[in-house]
ZAZA-56487 format. One record per residue: x, y, z of N, C-alpha, C, CB in turn; residue in one letter. Coordinates in steps of 0.1 Angstrom, whole numbers, m for minus. Glycine has a CB too. Layout:
<rs>
R neast nnorth   nup caeast canorth  caup ceast cnorth   cup cbeast cbnorth  cbup residu
R     X      Y     Z      X       Y     Z     X      Y     Z      X       Y     Z      A
...
</rs>
This chain:
<rs>
R neast nnorth   nup caeast canorth  caup ceast cnorth   cup cbeast cbnorth  cbup residu
R  m378    590  m846   m385     591  m833  m377    581  m823   m401     585  m835      T
R  m378    589  m811   m372     580  m801  m384    578  m788   m356     587  m796      T
R  m385    568  m785   m393     565  m774  m389    571  m762   m394     552  m773      M
R  m395    577  m753   m390     579  m741  m395    569  m728   m394     594  m739      S
R  m386    566  m719   m389     558  m708  m391    563  m696   m380     549  m707      T
R  m404    562  m688   m401     567  m678  m392    567  m666   m408     567  m676      P
R  m387    576  m659   m378     574  m651  m377    566  m638   m376     583  m649      T
R  m392    563  m635   m390     556  m625  m407    550  m628   m385     565  m610      R
R  m403    536  m634   m417     528  m641  m420    521  m629   m416     517  m655      P
R  m434    518  m629   m442     511  m617  m435    495  m621   m463     511  m619      F
R  m430    493  m609   m423     475  m609  m432    469  m598   m403     473  m605      S
R  m429    455  m600   m434     447  m586  m429    451  m572   m430     433  m587      A
R  m435    447  m559   m426     451  m550  m413    444  m549   m432     449  m538      A
R  m402    449  m545   m389     443  m543  m387    436  m531   m379     452  m544      E
R  m379    423  m530   m379     416  m521  m366    424  m507   m376     401  m529      R
R  m370    420  m497   m361     425  m486  m363    442  m482   m345     422  m491      G
R  m376    447  m490   m375     461  m489  m390    462  m482   m373     469  m504      K
R  m396    474  m476   m408     476  m471  m412    487  m475   m409     475  m459      V
R  m427    490  m476   m432     500  m487  m443    505  m475   m439     494  m505      Y
R  m442    514  m471   m451     522  m461  m460    529  m469   m443     532  m451      L
R  m474    522  m470   m483     525  m480  m498    529  m473   m483     512  m488      V
R  m500    543  m479   m513     547  m475  m523    541  m481   m514     560  m475      G
R  m533    536  m471   m547     527  m475  m557    539  m480   m554     516  m460      A
R  m556    552  m475   m566     561  m479  m576    559  m469   m571     559  m493      G
R  m588    568  m472   m600     567  m462  m610    554  m460   m610     579  m467      P
R  m606    545  m468   m615     534  m468  m624    533  m480   m622     535  m456      G
R  m623    538  m489   m630     538  m500  m618    531  m509   m637     554  m506      D
R  m620    519  m513   m611     513  m522  m607    522  m534   m617     499  m526      P
R  m618    527  m539   m617     535  m552  m609    545  m550   m629     542  m557      G
R  m601    550  m541   m592     560  m537  m577    558  m533   m599     566  m526      L
R  m576    545  m536   m562     537  m537  m554    544  m546   m563     523  m542      L
R  m542    546  m545   m532     548  m558  m529    537  m565   m519     553  m555      T
R  m524    539  m578   m522     529  m585  m507    520  m581   m521     535  m600      L
R  m500    531  m576   m488     523  m568  m491    513  m554   m477     536  m564      R
R  m502    518  m546   m502     510  m538  m512    498  m541   m504     517  m528      A
R  m522    497  m552   m528     485  m556  m517    476  m561   m539     487  m569      V
R  m505    482  m570   m494     476  m575  m488    467  m567   m486     485  m579      E
R  m484    473  m554   m478     464  m545  m484    459  m536   m470     467  m540      L
R  m494    459  m533   m506     450  m529  m506    435  m536   m520     458  m532      L
R  m507    439  m548   m508     426  m557  m496    419  m558   m512     428  m572      R
R  m482    424  m555   m470     418  m553  m464    417  m541   m463     422  m560      S
R  m473    417  m528   m465     416  m515  m467    402  m511   m471     427  m502      A
R  m454    402  m506   m454     386  m499  m458    388  m484   m438     378  m499      D
R  m460    398  m478   m465     399  m465  m470    413  m464   m456     395  m453      A
R  m482    415  m454   m490     426  m455  m490    431  m439   m505     421  m461      I
R  m486    441  m433   m487     443  m418  m500    455  m418   m471     450  m411      V
R  m512    452  m417   m523     463  m417  m527    469  m404   m534     457  m422      F
R  m533    478  m403   m542     484  m392  m555    481  m393   m541     499  m392      D
R  m563    484  m382   m576     482  m379  m582    489  m391   m580     487  m367      H
R  m581    502  m395   m588     509  m403  m585    503  m422   m583     526  m400      L
R  m581    494  m422   m580     487  m433  m592    478  m440   m570     480  m431      V
R  m599    479  m447   m609     472  m452  m607    462  m460   m617     478  m456      S
R  m617    450  m457   m613     438  m466  m612    438  m479   m620     428  m465      E
R  m619    452  m485   m620     452  m500  m606    458  m504   m634     460  m506      A
R  m601    463  m494   m585     468  m501  m574    458  m498   m580     482  m495      I
R  m577    448  m487   m566     438  m486  m572    426  m496   m563     433  m469      L
R  m582    426  m503   m585     420  m515  m577    417  m528   m594     425  m520      G
R  m569    431  m524   m559     432  m539  m547    424  m535   m553     449  m545      H
R  m544    420  m526   m532     411  m522  m533    396  m529   m531     408  m504      A
R  m524    390  m530   m522     376  m532  m530    368  m522   m507     372  m531      P
R  m539    358  m524   m542     348  m512  m535    342  m505   m547     339  m515      P
R  m522    339  m508   m511     335  m504  m500    345  m493   m506     333  m516      L
R  m505    357  m495   m495     366  m487  m498    366  m475   m494     380  m492      S
R  m489    370  m467   m489     365  m453  m493    381  m447   m472     357  m448      E
R  m507    379  m438   m514     390  m433  m513    391  m417   m529     390  m438      R
R  m510    405  m414   m505     405  m401  m513    416  m396   m488     406  m399      I
R  m522    412  m388   m531     425  m380  m524    432  m369   m545     419  m373      F
R  m521    446  m370   m516     452  m357  m525    459  m351   m504     461  m359      V
R  m539    457  m351   m549     468  m344  m547    483  m348   m546     467  m328      G
R  m544    490  m339   m545     505  m339  m560    510  m337   m538     511  m353      K
R  m567    502  m328   m578     512  m328  m580    514  m311   m592     506  m337      K
R  m586    527  m309   m585     530  m295  m597    520  m286   m587     546  m295      G
R  m590    516  m276   m599     508  m269  m598    494  m272   m612     513  m272      G
R  m592    489  m282   m592     474  m288  m577    473  m288   m600     470  m304      G
R  m575    459  m295   m563     456  m297  m553    465  m304   m564     447  m302      F
R  m540    466  m298   m530     475  m303  m519    471  m302   m530     487  m299      C
R  m513    467  m311   m498     459  m311  m489    470  m307   m492     453  m328      C
R  m480    470  m298   m471     482  m295  m463    487  m307   m461     478  m285      P
R  m461    497  m305   m452     505  m317  m439    497  m322   m446     521  m312      Q
R  m432    495  m311   m420     488  m311  m419    475  m319   m417     487  m298      R
R  m431    467  m315   m436     455  m321  m436    453  m333   m447     452  m317      D
R  m447    466  m339   m446     464  m352  m433    469  m360   m457     470  m357      I
R  m425    477  m359   m412     482  m363  m403    468  m362   m407     495  m354      E
R  m404    458  m352   m398     449  m351  m400    436  m362   m399     446  m337      G
R  m415    435  m364   m420     429  m376  m416    431  m386   m431     429  m377      T
R  m414    447  m389   m412     450  m403  m398    445  m407   m415     465  m405      L
R  m389    448  m396   m375     445  m401  m370    431  m402   m366     451  m395      L
R  m380    422  m391   m378     408  m393  m382    402  m405   m384     401  m385      R
R  m396    407  m411   m400     402  m427  m390    406  m436   m413     408  m433      L
R  m387    419  m433   m374     424  m445  m363    420  m446   m370     437  m444      A
R  m359    416  m436   m346     406  m433  m346    393  m436   m341     405  m419      R
R  m357    387  m438   m359     375  m445  m364    374  m457   m365     368  m439      A
R  m359    384  m463   m363     388  m477  m378    388  m484   m355     379  m485      G
R  m385    392  m475   m400     392  m480  m402    408  m486   m412     388  m467      R
R  m412    409  m494   m415     423  m500  m429    426  m491   m418     422  m519      A
R  m426    438  m484   m435     439  m471  m440    451  m474   m428     440  m456      V
R  m457    450  m473   m464     464  m474  m468    465  m458   m480     464  m486      V
R  m466    475  m454   m470     482  m441  m480    489  m446   m459     490  m433      R
R  m492    485  m445   m508     491  m450  m513    501  m439   m520     477  m451      L
R  m515    512  m440   m521     521  m429  m533    530  m436   m510     530  m423      K
R  m540    532  m424   m553     540  m432  m549    555  m434   m569     539  m421      G
R  m552    561  m442   m550     574  m447  m540    574  m452   m550     584  m440      G
R  m528    584  m446   m515     586  m452  m505    581  m441   m513     602  m456      D
R  m497    574  m444   m487     568  m434  m479    581  m426   m476     558  m443      P
R  m478    592  m434   m471     605  m427  m482    615  m419   m462     615  m440      F
R  m493    610  m420   m501     621  m413  m508    614  m402   m512     629  m424      V
R  m503    616  m389   m506     610  m375  m508    595  m377   m519     616  m369      F
R  m499    589  m384   m499     574  m386  m487    567  m381   m501     571  m400      G
R  m479    576  m376   m464     569  m371  m455    563  m382   m467     554  m360      R
R  m458    567  m393   m451     565  m405  m438    570  m405   m458     569  m415      G
R  m438    581  m401   m424     586  m395  m414    578  m386   m426     597  m388      G
R  m419    573  m377   m415     565  m364  m409    554  m373   m429     561  m351      E
R  m417    544  m382   m413     534  m387  m403    535  m398   m422     527  m391      E
R  m403    546  m406   m391     552  m412  m380    554  m406   m393     562  m416      A
R  m379    560  m391   m366     561  m384  m361    545  m382   m369     570  m367      E
R  m370    536  m379   m366     525  m375  m360    516  m387   m377     520  m367      A
R  m367    519  m401   m358     511  m412  m347    518  m414   m364     508  m426      L
R  m346    533  m412   m331     537  m418  m324    531  m408   m327     553  m420      V
R  m325    533  m395   m316     532  m385  m312    512  m388   m326     537  m368      A
R  m319    505  m392   m313     493  m394  m309    491  m407   m321     483  m390      A
R  m309    499  m416   m302     499  m430  m313    489  m439   m285     491  m428      G
R  m323    491  m437   m336     484  m445  m342    491  m455   m348     480  m437      I
R  m341    490  m472   m346     498  m478  m362    499  m477   m341     496  m489      P
R  m369    513  m478   m380     513  m480  m385    523  m490   m385     514  m470      F
R  m398    524  m493   m402     534  m500  m419    539  m493   m401     528  m516      E
R  m420    552  m496   m431     558  m492  m442    558  m500   m429     568  m488      V
R  m454    554  m499   m465     556  m508  m474    564  m503   m471     544  m514      V
R  m478    576  m507   m489     585  m499  m502    580  m503   m489     602  m501      P
R  m512    580  m493   m526     578  m494  m535    591  m491   m530     567  m483      G
R  m546    591  m495   m556     604  m494  m559    601  m478   m572     603  m506      V
R  m554    614  m470   m558     611  m455  m572    616  m454   m548     619  m444      T
R  m578    614  m444   m594     611  m441  m599    629  m440   m598     600  m424      S
R  m591    638  m436   m598     650  m435  m598    653  m448   m593     661  m426      A
R  m591    653  m458   m595     657  m471  m606    651  m474   m586     656  m479      L
R  m605    638  m475   m617     629  m483  m630    631  m476   m615     611  m482      A
R  m627    632  m465   m642     637  m455  m651    649  m460   m639     642  m439      A
R  m642    659  m461   m645     673  m466  m649    672  m479   m632     683  m465      A
R  m643    667  m485   m647     667  m498  m657    656  m504   m637     666  m505      A
R  m660    646  m498   m673     640  m502  m682    644  m495   m674     627  m500      Y
R  m684    653  m486   m692     662  m481  m696    674  m487   m690     663  m471      A
R  m686    678  m496   m690     689  m505  m684    700  m496   m707     691  m509      G
R  m674    699  m489   m670     713  m479  m656    714  m482   m672     711  m461      I
R  m653    725  m491   m641     729  m494  m633    733  m480   m642     740  m505      P
R  m619    727  m482   m610     732  m468  m605    745  m471   m594     722  m464      L
R  m603    748  m482   m600     763  m486  m610    771  m495   m586     764  m492      T
R  m610    783  m494   m621     789  m503  m616    805  m501   m638     786  m497      H
R  m613    810  m514   m608     824  m514  m617    836  m506   m606     827  m529      R
R  m629    831  m504   m637     843  m494  m639    839  m482   m652     847  m498      A
R  m633    825  m476   m635     822  m462  m623    819  m455   m644     813  m460      H
R  m617    811  m462   m603     803  m454  m591    799  m463   m608     788  m447      S
R  m582    808  m462   m566     803  m470  m558    796  m462   m554     817  m473      S
R  m563    791  m451   m556     783  m443  m561    770  m439   m554     790  m433      V
R  m551    758  m438   m559     748  m432  m550    743  m420   m563     737  m441      V
R  m554    738  m411   m546     731  m402  m548    717  m395   m544     738  m392      V
R  m540    711  m396   m542     697  m392  m539    693  m378   m535     688  m400      F
R  m545    690  m370   m541     685  m357  m546    673  m352   m544     693  m347      L
R  m540    666  m341   m545     655  m336  m546    660  m320   m537     642  m339      T
R  m560    651  m316   m562     653  m298  m554    642  m291   m579     652  m291      G
R  m546    636  m299   m541     622  m294  m526    625  m293   m545     609  m304      H
R  m520    628  m280   m508     629  m279  m499    620  m273   m508     639  m274      E
R  m488    618  m271   m480     608  m263  m484    610  m247   m463     610  m266      D
R  m492    601  m243   m493     603  m228  m484    604  m220   m499     595  m223      P
R  m470    601  m224   m458     603  m212  m454    620  m214   m442     591  m216      A
R  m460    628  m221   m457     641  m225  m464    648  m214   m462     645  m242      K
R  m457    656  m206   m463     663  m191  m471    673  m196   m451     671  m179      A
R  m471    681  m206   m482     690  m210  m486    685  m224   m478     705  m209      D
R  m494    694  m228   m502     695  m244  m491    703  m251   m520     705  m245      S
R  m488    702  m265   m482     708  m277  m491    718  m282   m478     698  m289      A
R  m506    715  m280   m515     722  m287  m521    733  m279   m524     713  m291      I
R  m517    746  m284   m525     757  m281  m534    763  m286   m520     764  m279      H
R  m547    755  m279   m559     758  m287  m563    772  m290   m571     752  m281      W
R  m561    782  m279   m565     796  m282  m560    798  m294   m562     805  m273      E
R  m547    799  m296   m539     804  m308  m545    797  m322   m522     799  m306      S
R  m547    787  m321   m556     778  m333  m568    787  m336   m562     762  m329      Y
R  m576    790  m325   m588     795  m328  m587    810  m335   m596     795  m315      G
R  m576    817  m330   m576     830  m338  m570    831  m350   m569     840  m331      A
R  m567    820  m357   m563     821  m370  m573    824  m382   m556     811  m374      L
R  m584    822  m379   m597     822  m390  m591    810  m400   m601     840  m400      N
R  m588    799  m396   m585     786  m403  m595    779  m404   m577     778  m397      A
R  m595    767  m412   m602     755  m412  m594    745  m403   m605     750  m427      T
R  m601    742  m391   m593     731  m384  m594    719  m385   m593     732  m372      L
R  m587    707  m390   m590     693  m392  m585    686  m380   m585     687  m405      C
R  m593    682  m371   m589     678  m360  m592    658  m359   m598     688  m349      I
R  m579    652  m361   m580     638  m358  m577    634  m345   m573     630  m366      Y
R  m586    622  m343   m587     620  m330  m590    626  m319   m580     617  m327      M
R  m598    636  m319   m603     646  m309  m604    640  m297   m616     654  m312      G
R  m602    644  m286   m604     641  m271  m606    653  m261   m591     634  m267      M
</rs>
């Protein structure tokens, strides 16, 4: 018999690399195994307001923790400064976890951070997280899709770039879809 080896075994965080990790909706039980593994081996964690102490508790006590805010009306580190911090830490040879509430690529600016890492030639990995719309609905017993009611789910945000002249959201079109609308940061 031959033993098979997984094609991508879980490994400790690599030095000089950034991990864009989704922390999920706040319940530490909804973290992925990969997220926990990376937190346990991180040299530095750059985290948002929505990340709980219970989730940060997976990190080594001596890991550097950098709070970058991201709370409406509260302290908010500018996005370019967050990206600069990620680049600086990775260039210094640190294993960096960028810990974001929910999923890094669902209204979390993970795409912007990935673009900055690519432009700088910094290796990175994306670790998905459970996004809040899915978790909140499931915990409340509400199916986002149901064969008898809705076969379409739309994720929207009411928080757009304030520099844009007009909103890209055509609310009347979404209302006509007969879809489940999940609105993040509604305004």
